[in-house]
MOPAC internal coordinates of N, CA, C and O (Angstrom, degrees):
PM7 1SCF
backbone

  N    0.0000 0     0.00 0     0.00 0    0    0    0
  C    1.5064 1     0.00 0     0.00 0    1    0    0
  C    1.3864 1   115.76 1     0.00 0    2    1    0
  O    1.2310 1   118.16 1   -47.10 1    3    2    1
  N    1.4009 1   121.12 1   132.90 1    3    2    1
  C    1.4093 1   125.41 1  -178.56 1    5    3    2
  C    1.5785 1   113.82 1   -87.24 1    6    5    3
  O    1.2310 1   118.12 1   -47.04 1    7    6    5
  N    1.3356 1   121.19 1   132.96 1    7    6    5
  C    1.3999 1   124.04 1   179.76 1    9    7    6
  C    1.5569 1   112.95 1   -78.25 1   10    9    7
  O    1.2310 1   120.01 1   -26.51 1   11   10    9
  N    1.3497 1   117.59 1   153.49 1   11   10    9
  C    1.4158 1   119.38 1  -178.83 1   13   11   10
  C    1.4729 1   103.17 1  -141.87 1   14   13   11
  O    1.2310 1   120.41 1   -46.50 1   15   14   13
  N    1.3861 1   116.82 1   133.50 1   15   14   13
  C    1.4153 1   124.00 1   178.13 1   17   15   14
  C    1.6698 1   109.13 1  -114.87 1   18   17   15
  O    1.2310 1   123.40 1   -52.83 1   19   18   17
  N    1.3601 1   111.08 1   127.17 1   19   18   17
  C    1.4820 1   110.37 1   178.99 1   21   19   18
  C    1.6188 1   103.25 1  -117.80 1   22   21   19
  O    1.2310 1   123.01 1   -52.40 1   23   22   21
  N    1.4101 1   111.83 1   127.60 1   23   22   21
  C    1.4101 1   114.42 1   175.97 1   25   23   22
  C    1.4943 1   108.09 1  -127.05 1   26   25   23
  O    1.2310 1   119.74 1   -24.72 1   27   26   25
  N    1.2794 1   118.11 1   155.28 1   27   26   25
  C    1.4155 1   130.28 1   172.98 1   29   27   26
  C    1.4105 1   119.65 1  -130.86 1   30   29   27
  O    1.2310 1   115.96 1   -38.34 1   31   30   29
  N    1.2936 1   125.28 1   141.66 1   31   30   29
  C    1.4541 1   126.55 1  -178.55 1   33   31   30
  C    1.5372 1   110.46 1  -150.52 1   34   33   31
  O    1.2310 1   122.22 1   -43.13 1   35   34   33
  N    1.3549 1   113.35 1   136.87 1   35   34   33
  C    1.4805 1   123.28 1   169.12 1   37   35   34
  C    1.4965 1   112.72 1   -83.53 1   38   37   35
  O    1.2310 1   117.50 1   -59.84 1   39   38   37
  N    1.2003 1   122.37 1   120.16 1   39   38   37
  C    1.5242 1   118.92 1  -176.15 1   41   39   38
  C    1.4989 1   111.29 1  -105.79 1   42   41   39
  O    1.2310 1   118.18 1   -43.31 1   43   42   41
  N    1.2603 1   121.07 1   136.69 1   43   42   41
  C    1.4465 1   123.67 1   177.49 1   45   43   42
  C    1.5132 1   113.45 1  -108.81 1   46   45   43
  O    1.2310 1   119.83 1  -171.17 1   47   46   45
  N    1.3085 1   117.94 1     8.83 1   47   46   45
  C    1.4798 1   120.75 1  -179.89 1   49   47   46
  C    1.5493 1   106.40 1  -103.04 1   50   49   47
  O    1.2310 1   121.43 1    -1.15 1   51   50   49
  N    1.2834 1   114.86 1   178.85 1   51   50   49
  C    1.4313 1   123.53 1  -178.90 1   53   51   50
  C    1.5330 1   112.79 1   -57.69 1   54   53   51
  O    1.2310 1   115.80 1   -38.61 1   55   54   53
  N    1.1482 1   125.58 1   141.39 1   55   54   53
  C    1.5101 1   128.06 1  -177.63 1   57   55   54
  C    1.6462 1   112.69 1   -57.44 1   58   57   55
  O    1.2310 1   122.37 1   129.74 1   59   58   57
  N    1.2284 1   113.06 1   -50.26 1   59   58   57
  C    1.5160 1   116.02 1  -175.36 1   61   59   58
  C    1.5459 1   110.62 1   -68.28 1   62   61   59
  O    1.2310 1   118.00 1   135.33 1   63   62   61
  N    1.2459 1   121.42 1   -44.67 1   63   62   61
  C    1.4516 1   127.85 1   168.99 1   65   63   62
  C    1.4536 1   114.29 1   -50.26 1   66   65   63
  O    1.2310 1   121.26 1   130.47 1   67   66   65
  N    1.4302 1   115.19 1   -49.53 1   67   66   65
  C    1.3976 1   116.70 1  -177.90 1   69   67   66
  C    1.5126 1   113.63 1   -65.91 1   70   69   67
  O    1.2310 1   121.84 1   140.67 1   71   70   69
  N    1.3737 1   114.09 1   -39.33 1   71   70   69
  C    1.4593 1   117.04 1   179.33 1   73   71   70
  C    1.6202 1   109.37 1   -65.51 1   74   73   71
  O    1.2310 1   122.15 1   143.12 1   75   74   73
  N    1.3941 1   113.50 1   -36.88 1   75   74   73
  C    1.4535 1   113.26 1   176.17 1   77   75   74
  C    1.4010 1   116.67 1   -66.02 1   78   77   75
  O    1.2310 1   119.51 1   145.25 1   79   78   77
  N    1.4068 1   118.55 1   -34.75 1   79   78   77
  C    1.4251 1   127.29 1   177.17 1   81   79   78
  C    1.6222 1   110.18 1   -61.50 1   82   81   79
  O    1.2310 1   122.27 1   135.94 1   83   82   81
  N    1.4242 1   113.26 1   -44.06 1   83   82   81
  C    1.4183 1   114.37 1   177.89 1   85   83   82
  C    1.5233 1   113.37 1   -68.42 1   86   85   83
  O    1.2310 1   120.98 1   146.19 1   87   86   85
  N    1.3321 1   115.72 1   -33.81 1   87   86   85
  C    1.5789 1   117.09 1   177.60 1   89   87   86
  C    1.5235 1   107.87 1   -64.88 1   90   89   87
  O    1.2310 1   117.26 1   134.98 1   91   90   89
  N    1.2351 1   122.82 1   -45.02 1   91   90   89
  C    1.3498 1   131.01 1  -177.87 1   93   91   90
  C    1.6537 1   110.60 1   -62.20 1   94   93   91
  O    1.2310 1   123.98 1   138.77 1   95   94   93
  N    1.3080 1   109.98 1   -41.23 1   95   94   93
  C    1.4826 1   115.75 1  -176.22 1   97   95   94
  C    1.5997 1   106.90 1   -69.38 1   98   97   95
  O    1.2310 1   118.58 1   136.30 1   99   98   97
  N    1.3259 1   120.31 1   -43.70 1   99   98   97
  C    1.2983 1   124.46 1   178.74 1  101   99   98
  C    1.5766 1   114.58 1   -65.94 1  102  101   99
  O    1.2310 1   120.18 1   139.66 1  103  102  101
  N    1.2846 1   117.26 1   -40.34 1  103  102  101
  C    1.4604 1   116.66 1   171.25 1  105  103  102
  C    1.4623 1   116.35 1   -68.91 1  106  105  103
  O    1.2310 1   121.48 1   149.03 1  107  106  105
  N    1.3922 1   114.78 1   -30.97 1  107  106  105
  C    1.5001 1   117.27 1   179.32 1  109  107  106
  C    1.5449 1   115.83 1   -61.76 1  110  109  107
  O    1.2310 1   120.97 1   148.90 1  111  110  109
  N    1.4166 1   115.74 1   -31.10 1  111  110  109
  C    1.4005 1   121.54 1   176.08 1  113  111  110
  C    1.4617 1   115.38 1   -94.10 1  114  113  111
  O    1.2310 1   119.03 1  -166.30 1  115  114  113
  N    1.3204 1   119.45 1    13.70 1  115  114  113
  C    1.4299 1   125.22 1   174.58 1  117  115  114
  C    1.4927 1   113.08 1    79.83 1  118  117  115
  O    1.2310 1   121.63 1  -155.28 1  119  118  117
  N    1.3422 1   114.48 1    24.72 1  119  118  117
  C    1.5293 1   120.02 1   179.97 1  121  119  118
  C    1.4736 1   107.16 1   -94.57 1  122  121  119
  O    1.2310 1   122.45 1     2.63 1  123  122  121
  N    1.4173 1   112.91 1  -177.37 1  123  122  121
  C    1.4674 1   124.37 1  -177.15 1  125  123  122
  C    1.5327 1   107.21 1  -149.57 1  126  125  123
  O    1.2310 1   123.28 1   -36.61 1  127  126  125
  N    1.3739 1   111.32 1   143.39 1  127  126  125
  C    1.4706 1   114.15 1   179.37 1  129  127  126
  C    1.5269 1   108.19 1   -91.02 1  130  129  127
  O    1.2310 1   120.83 1   -48.54 1  131  130  129
  N    1.2796 1   116.03 1   131.46 1  131  130  129
  C    1.5031 1   123.02 1  -179.16 1  133  131  130
  C    1.5330 1   109.99 1   -89.46 1  134  133  131
  O    1.2310 1   119.96 1   137.13 1  135  134  133
  N    1.4823 1   117.68 1   -42.87 1  135  134  133
  C    1.3962 1   118.23 1  -171.71 1  137  135  134
  C    1.6146 1   103.75 1  -162.64 1  138  137  135
  O    1.2310 1   121.69 1   -23.89 1  139  138  137
  N    1.2910 1   114.37 1   156.11 1  139  138  137
  C    1.5363 1   116.44 1   169.19 1  141  139  138
  C    1.5571 1   107.86 1  -144.23 1  142  141  139
  O    1.2310 1   121.88 1   -21.87 1  143  142  141
  N    1.3260 1   114.00 1   158.13 1  143  142  141
  C    1.4402 1   121.51 1   177.05 1  145  143  142
  C    1.5974 1   106.51 1  -138.51 1  146  145  143
  O    1.2310 1   124.09 1   -46.98 1  147  146  145
  N    1.3440 1   109.77 1   133.02 1  147  146  145
  C    1.4789 1   116.14 1  -178.92 1  149  147  146
  C    1.5813 1   102.34 1  -112.03 1  150  149  147
  O    1.2310 1   124.14 1   -50.44 1  151  150  149
  N    1.4475 1   109.67 1   129.56 1  151  150  149
  C    1.3551 1   116.36 1   172.76 1  153  151  150
  C    1.6723 1   112.23 1  -110.74 1  154  153  151
  O    1.2310 1   123.58 1   -92.03 1  155  154  153
  N    1.2642 1   110.74 1    87.97 1  155  154  153
  C    1.4480 1   119.18 1  -174.63 1  157  155  154
  C    1.6121 1   107.46 1    56.28 1  158  157  155
  O    1.2310 1   122.01 1    42.27 1  159  158  157
  N    1.2511 1   113.76 1  -137.73 1  159  158  157
  C    1.5033 1   114.51 1   177.30 1  161  159  158
  C    1.6434 1   108.24 1  -111.76 1  162  161  159
  O    1.2310 1   122.95 1  -158.72 1  163  162  161
  N    1.3131 1   111.95 1    21.28 1  163  162  161
  C    1.4493 1   115.71 1   177.64 1  165  163  162
  C    1.5852 1   115.67 1   -96.45 1  166  165  163
  O    1.2310 1   120.49 1   142.92 1  167  166  165
  N    1.2823 1   116.68 1   -37.08 1  167  166  165
  C    1.5167 1   124.55 1  -173.68 1  169  167  166
  C    1.4490 1   111.44 1  -140.59 1  170  169  167
  O    1.2310 1   119.70 1   -29.37 1  171  170  169
  N    1.3432 1   118.17 1   150.63 1  171  170  169
  C    1.4734 1   126.06 1   165.91 1  173  171  170
  C    1.4996 1   104.31 1  -137.07 1  174  173  171
  O    1.2310 1   121.78 1   -34.18 1  175  174  173
  N    1.3756 1   114.19 1   145.82 1  175  174  173
  C    1.4386 1   123.59 1   169.18 1  177  175  174
  C    1.4561 1   110.68 1  -125.99 1  178  177  175
  O    1.2310 1   122.74 1   -55.46 1  179  178  177
  N    1.3894 1   112.35 1   124.54 1  179  178  177
  C    1.5684 1   121.29 1   179.78 1  181  179  178
  C    1.3704 1   103.83 1  -111.25 1  182  181  179
  O    1.2310 1   117.23 1   -45.74 1  183  182  181
  N    1.3748 1   122.87 1   134.26 1  183  182  181
  C    1.2979 1   133.86 1   169.63 1  185  183  182
  C    1.5338 1   109.86 1  -111.25 1  186  185  183
  O    1.2310 1   120.74 1   -61.49 1  187  186  185
  N    1.3565 1   116.19 1   118.51 1  187  186  185
  C    1.5263 1   117.35 1   178.39 1  189  187  186
  C    1.5109 1   108.84 1  -144.57 1  190  189  187
  O    1.2310 1   124.56 1    -6.55 1  191  190  189
  N    1.3280 1   108.86 1   173.45 1  191  190  189
  C    1.5003 1   117.15 1   173.29 1  193  191  190
  C    1.5684 1   106.72 1  -131.67 1  194  193  191
  O    1.2310 1   123.53 1   -22.64 1  195  194  193
  N    1.3570 1   110.84 1   157.36 1  195  194  193
  C    1.3482 1   121.03 1  -171.31 1  197  195  194
  C    1.6161 1   113.59 1  -155.09 1  198  197  195
  O    1.2310 1   118.43 1   -23.19 1  199  198  197
  N    1.2428 1   120.59 1   156.81 1  199  198  197
  C    1.4648 1   122.98 1   178.34 1  201  199  198
  C    1.6641 1   106.31 1   -65.11 1  202  201  199
  O    1.2310 1   123.01 1   -50.88 1  203  202  201
  N    1.3304 1   111.84 1   129.12 1  203  202  201
  C    1.4284 1   120.98 1  -171.76 1  205  203  202
  C    1.5708 1   112.22 1   -58.86 1  206  205  203
  O    1.2310 1   120.34 1   156.26 1  207  206  205
  N    1.3240 1   116.96 1   -23.74 1  207  206  205
  C    1.4443 1   117.33 1   179.53 1  209  207  206
  C    1.5283 1   116.04 1   -83.97 1  210  209  207
  O    1.2310 1   119.23 1  -174.50 1  211  210  209
  N    1.2501 1   119.07 1     5.50 1  211  210  209
  C    1.4951 1   127.15 1  -176.17 1  213  211  210
  C    1.6600 1   110.88 1  -113.41 1  214  213  211
  O    1.2310 1   121.27 1  -163.15 1  215  214  213
  N    1.2339 1   115.17 1    16.85 1  215  214  213
  C    1.4145 1   120.95 1   176.37 1  217  215  214
  C    1.5380 1   114.45 1   -55.97 1  218  217  215
  O    1.2310 1   123.11 1   126.71 1  219  218  217
  N    1.3240 1   111.65 1   -53.29 1  219  218  217
  C    1.5460 1   117.33 1   175.22 1  221  219  218
  C    1.4393 1   118.74 1   -64.48 1  222  221  219
  O    1.2310 1   123.21 1   145.47 1  223  222  221
  N    1.3320 1   111.45 1   -34.53 1  223  222  221
  C    1.5352 1   115.20 1   173.82 1  225  223  222
  C    1.4724 1   110.34 1   -69.39 1  226  225  223
  O    1.2310 1   117.39 1   144.87 1  227  226  225
  N    1.3772 1   122.58 1   -35.13 1  227  226  225
  C    1.4261 1   125.30 1   175.44 1  229  227  226
  C    1.5394 1   110.30 1   -51.60 1  230  229  227
  O    1.2310 1   123.80 1   124.69 1  231  230  229
  N    1.4328 1   110.31 1   -55.31 1  231  230  229
  C    1.4472 1   117.08 1  -176.00 1  233  231  230
  C    1.5800 1   114.13 1   -62.95 1  234  233  231
  O    1.2310 1   120.88 1   142.62 1  235  234  233
  N    1.2429 1   115.92 1   -37.38 1  235  234  233
  C    1.4351 1   121.04 1   173.78 1  237  235  234
  C    1.4055 1   114.25 1   -65.89 1  238  237  235
  O    1.2310 1   117.88 1   135.39 1  239  238  237
  N    1.3414 1   121.64 1   -44.61 1  239  238  237
  C    1.4904 1   128.42 1   176.87 1  241  239  238
  C    1.5074 1   111.09 1   -60.31 1  242  241  239
  O    1.2310 1   119.89 1   138.17 1  243  242  241
  N    1.3751 1   117.81 1   -41.83 1  243  242  241
  C    1.4873 1   121.08 1   179.71 1  245  243  242
  C    1.5081 1   107.02 1   -72.72 1  246  245  243
  O    1.2310 1   117.05 1   145.99 1  247  246  245
  N    1.2328 1   123.21 1   -34.01 1  247  246  245
  C    1.5599 1   126.27 1  -175.92 1  249  247  246
  C    1.5908 1   105.87 1   -72.77 1  250  249  247
  O    1.2310 1   119.93 1   146.13 1  251  250  249
  N    1.3643 1   117.75 1   -33.87 1  251  250  249
  C    1.4490 1   119.40 1   172.18 1  253  251  250
  C    1.5616 1   116.66 1   -62.59 1  254  253  251
  O    1.2310 1   122.62 1   155.46 1  255  254  253
  N    1.3795 1   112.59 1   -24.54 1  255  254  253
  C    1.3846 1   116.35 1   177.36 1  257  255  254
  C    1.5013 1   108.65 1   -95.55 1  258  257  255
  O    1.2310 1   115.95 1  -166.54 1  259  258  257
  N    1.2663 1   125.30 1    13.46 1  259  258  257
  C    1.4485 1   127.91 1  -173.19 1  261  259  258
  C    1.4657 1   122.17 1    73.25 1  262  261  259
  O    1.2310 1   121.42 1  -161.30 1  263  262  261
  N    1.3064 1   114.89 1    18.70 1  263  262  261
  C    1.4274 1   119.60 1   177.96 1  265  263  262
  C    1.6006 1   109.14 1  -115.97 1  266  265  263
  O    1.2310 1   124.56 1   -69.28 1  267  266  265
  N    1.3164 1   108.86 1   110.72 1  267  266  265
  C    1.4788 1   127.30 1  -176.27 1  269  267  266
  C    1.4414 1   111.69 1   -96.53 1  270  269  267
  O    1.2310 1   117.49 1   -70.63 1  271  270  269
  N    1.4036 1   122.39 1   109.37 1  271  270  269
  C    1.3629 1   127.62 1   175.69 1  273  271  270
  C    1.5063 1   112.75 1   -73.00 1  274  273  271
  O    1.2310 1   123.62 1   -38.95 1  275  274  273
  N    1.3251 1   110.67 1   141.05 1  275  274  273
  C    1.4634 1   117.92 1  -179.53 1  277  275  274
  C    1.4958 1   115.31 1   -64.97 1  278  277  275
  O    1.2310 1   121.44 1   149.51 1  279  278  277
  N    1.4865 1   114.84 1   -30.49 1  279  278  277
  C    1.5049 1   117.35 1  -178.69 1  281  279  278
  C    1.5697 1   102.23 1  -118.48 1  282  281  279
  O    1.2310 1   122.56 1   -36.37 1  283  282  281
  N    1.2494 1   112.70 1   143.63 1  283  282  281
  C    1.4354 1   121.59 1   177.87 1  285  283  282
  C    1.4732 1   107.89 1  -109.38 1  286  285  283
  O    1.2310 1   118.55 1   -70.75 1  287  286  285
  N    1.3457 1   120.36 1   109.25 1  287  286  285
  C    1.5353 1   122.91 1  -177.16 1  289  287  286
  C    1.6273 1   109.36 1   -78.67 1  290  289  287
  O    1.2310 1   118.21 1   -13.16 1  291  290  289
  N    1.2233 1   121.01 1   166.84 1  291  290  289
  C    1.3912 1   122.14 1   174.74 1  293  291  290
  C    1.5983 1   110.35 1   -61.67 1  294  293  291
  O    1.2310 1   119.87 1   -21.29 1  295  294  293
  N    1.4010 1   117.85 1   158.71 1  295  294  293
  C    1.3288 1   121.02 1  -172.49 1  297  295  294
  C    1.5314 1   113.55 1   -61.17 1  298  297  295
  O    1.2310 1   121.14 1   153.79 1  299  298  297
  N    1.3291 1   115.42 1   -26.21 1  299  298  297
  C    1.5139 1   121.75 1   174.56 1  301  299  298
  C    1.6425 1   106.45 1  -144.68 1  302  301  299
  O    1.2310 1   122.05 1   -39.85 1  303  302  301
  N    1.2241 1   113.69 1   140.15 1  303  302  301
  C    1.4661 1   116.04 1  -178.71 1  305  303  302
  C    1.5140 1   111.20 1  -111.92 1  306  305  303
  O    1.2310 1   122.01 1   175.92 1  307  306  305
  N    1.2830 1   113.77 1    -4.08 1  307  306  305
  C    1.4335 1   123.44 1   176.98 1  309  307  306
  C    1.5339 1   115.49 1  -176.67 1  310  309  307
  O    1.2310 1   120.09 1    27.13 1  311  310  309
  N    1.2951 1   117.43 1  -152.87 1  311  310  309
  C    1.3813 1   119.99 1   179.23 1  313  311  310
  C    1.5309 1   111.83 1  -102.92 1  314  313  311
  O    1.2310 1   119.42 1   -11.46 1  315  314  313
  N    1.3497 1   118.71 1   168.54 1  315  314  313
  C    1.4032 1   122.41 1  -178.15 1  317  315  314
  C    1.5337 1   112.03 1   -58.80 1  318  317  315
  O    1.2310 1   119.14 1   148.79 1  319  318  317
  N    1.2755 1   119.24 1   -31.21 1  319  318  317
  C    1.4432 1   123.96 1   177.11 1  321  319  318
  C    1.4518 1   115.81 1   -74.55 1  322  321  319
  O    1.2310 1   119.22 1   169.48 1  323  322  321
  N    1.3179 1   119.09 1   -10.52 1  323  322  321
  C    1.4974 1   122.12 1  -177.41 1  325  323  322
  C    1.6087 1   103.68 1  -100.88 1  326  325  323
  O    1.2310 1   123.60 1   -39.38 1  327  326  325
  N    1.3919 1   110.71 1   140.62 1  327  326  325
  C    1.3804 1   117.77 1  -178.00 1  329  327  326
  C    1.5312 1   110.51 1  -108.88 1  330  329  327
  O    1.2310 1   119.43 1   -48.96 1  331  330  329
  N    1.3864 1   118.70 1   131.04 1  331  330  329
  C    1.4733 1   121.11 1   175.95 1  333  331  330
  C    1.4098 1   110.75 1   -98.87 1  334  333  331
  O    1.2310 1   117.61 1   -44.28 1  335  334  333
  N    1.3023 1   122.16 1   135.72 1  335  334  333
  C    1.4779 1   129.00 1   169.29 1  337  335  334
  C    1.5041 1   102.85 1   -85.20 1  338  337  335
  O    1.2310 1   120.67 1   -39.58 1  339  338  337
  N    1.4158 1   116.32 1   140.42 1  339  338  337
  C    1.4625 1   123.88 1  -178.60 1  341  339  338
  C    1.4829 1   109.24 1  -136.60 1  342  341  339
  O    1.2310 1   124.80 1   -21.24 1  343  342  341
  N    1.3768 1   108.39 1   158.76 1  343  342  341
  C    1.5155 1   113.01 1  -178.13 1  345  343  342
  C    1.5601 1    99.53 1  -143.42 1  346  345  343
  O    1.2310 1   120.25 1   -65.56 1  347  346  345
  N    1.2837 1   117.12 1   114.44 1  347  346  345
  C    1.5493 1   120.97 1   175.71 1  349  347  346
  C    1.5219 1   109.32 1  -114.43 1  350  349  347
  O    1.2310 1   123.16 1   -56.79 1  351  350  349
  N    1.2991 1   111.55 1   123.21 1  351  350  349
  C    1.4959 1   121.33 1   170.95 1  353  351  350
  C    1.4383 1   110.65 1  -107.31 1  354  353  351
  O    1.2310 1   125.11 1   -55.34 1  355  354  353
  N    1.4791 1   107.79 1   124.66 1  355  354  353
  C    1.4147 1   117.29 1   178.74 1  357  355  354
  C    1.4586 1   109.40 1  -109.95 1  358  357  355
  O    1.2310 1   118.65 1   -49.21 1  359  358  357
  N    1.3583 1   120.18 1   130.79 1  359  358  357
  C    1.4397 1   122.85 1  -179.24 1  361  359  358
  C    1.6159 1   105.38 1  -113.65 1  362  361  359
  O    1.2310 1   120.37 1   -60.55 1  363  362  361
  N    1.2523 1   116.91 1   119.45 1  363  362  361
  C    1.5730 1   120.50 1  -172.09 1  365  363  362
  C    1.5207 1   106.82 1   -93.61 1  366  365  363
  O    1.2310 1   123.98 1   -67.69 1  367  366  365
  N    1.4178 1   109.97 1   112.31 1  367  366  365
  C    1.4869 1   119.71 1  -177.01 1  369  367  366
  C    1.5184 1   114.67 1   -57.91 1  370  369  367
  O    1.2310 1   121.24 1   155.12 1  371  370  369
  N    1.3135 1   115.24 1   -24.88 1  371  370  369
  C    1.4654 1   123.13 1  -178.00 1  373  371  370
  C    1.5742 1   111.99 1   -90.93 1  374  373  371
  O    1.2310 1   119.81 1   177.89 1  375  374  373
  N    1.2292 1   117.96 1    -2.11 1  375  374  373
  C    1.4836 1   121.19 1  -175.55 1  377  375  374
  C    1.4983 1   114.63 1   -69.34 1  378  377  375
  O    1.2310 1   120.60 1   -43.38 1  379  378  377
  N    1.3312 1   116.46 1   136.62 1  379  378  377
  C    1.4067 1   121.32 1   178.27 1  381  379  378
  C    1.5231 1   116.66 1   -95.23 1  382  381  379
  O    1.2310 1   122.34 1   161.76 1  383  382  381
  N    1.3249 1   113.13 1   -18.24 1  383  382  381
  C    1.4809 1   118.54 1  -179.87 1  385  383  382
  C    1.5817 1   110.79 1    86.90 1  386  385  383
  O    1.2310 1   118.86 1   178.07 1  387  386  385
  N    1.2381 1   119.78 1    -1.93 1  387  386  385
  C    1.3717 1   126.12 1  -176.64 1  389  387  386
  C    1.5653 1   112.71 1  -127.87 1  390  389  387
  O    1.2310 1   123.32 1   -68.00 1  391  390  389
  N    1.2815 1   111.23 1   112.00 1  391  390  389
  C    1.4935 1   116.37 1  -179.10 1  393  391  390
  C    1.5060 1   111.28 1  -120.43 1  394  393  391
  O    1.2310 1   122.17 1  -143.65 1  395  394  393
  N    1.2968 1   113.46 1    36.35 1  395  394  393
  C    1.4439 1   120.67 1   174.14 1  397  395  394
  C    1.5114 1   113.64 1   -57.35 1  398  397  395
  O    1.2310 1   118.67 1   -41.91 1  399  398  397
  N    1.3234 1   120.15 1   138.09 1  399  398  397
  C    1.3915 1   125.04 1  -177.82 1  401  399  398
  C    1.4437 1   106.60 1  -128.47 1  402  401  399
  O    1.2310 1   119.31 1   -40.37 1  403  402  401
  N    1.3522 1   118.92 1   139.63 1  403  402  401
  C    1.4620 1   120.85 1   172.96 1  405  403  402
  C    1.4798 1   112.35 1   -70.96 1  406  405  403
  O    1.2310 1   119.39 1   -50.78 1  407  406  405
  N    1.2298 1   118.77 1   129.22 1  407  406  405
  C    1.5023 1   118.99 1   176.23 1  409  407  406
  C    1.5886 1   106.29 1  -117.00 1  410  409  407
  O    1.2310 1   123.79 1   -57.99 1  411  410  409
  N    1.2803 1   110.34 1   122.01 1  411  410  409
  C    1.4746 1   113.78 1  -176.35 1  413  411  410
  C    1.7144 1   111.74 1   -69.03 1  414  413  411
  O    1.2310 1   120.75 1   -35.45 1  415  414  413
  N    1.2810 1   116.17 1   144.55 1  415  414  413
  C    1.3626 1   122.46 1   177.50 1  417  415  414
  C    1.5685 1   111.92 1   -63.69 1  418  417  415
  O    1.2310 1   120.34 1   -38.13 1  419  418  417
  N    1.3375 1   116.96 1   141.87 1  419  418  417
  C    1.3975 1   116.11 1   177.77 1  421  419  418
  C    1.5305 1   107.93 1  -132.42 1  422  421  419
  O    1.2310 1   123.08 1   -14.52 1  423  422  421
  N    1.3835 1   111.71 1   165.48 1  423  422  421
  C    1.5205 1   111.09 1  -172.56 1  425  423  422
  C    1.4897 1   105.13 1  -125.53 1  426  425  423
  O    1.2310 1   120.10 1   180.00 1  427  426  425

């Protein structure tokens, strides 16, 4: 049976820097991003996998970037040979829900 970790965080920093911090945190622990979905400037969902013995380090690395997860998993969920699938939902506190951009007319 494969393990799955679900994390949620409310982020008060700028959206692009928060997403960069998440990417760097995942790469730092030897993980890789599988997929992501952006919901305007309000929310982002990142699906990734990482070695099971790095769960504590993941939480610590995210916290160093100001991203505090709502659930704190055990320090290790398994061995380095085991991979954990994870789902991180970021809610941006400063999001307006509207990313309309002016597109100039063309002929």
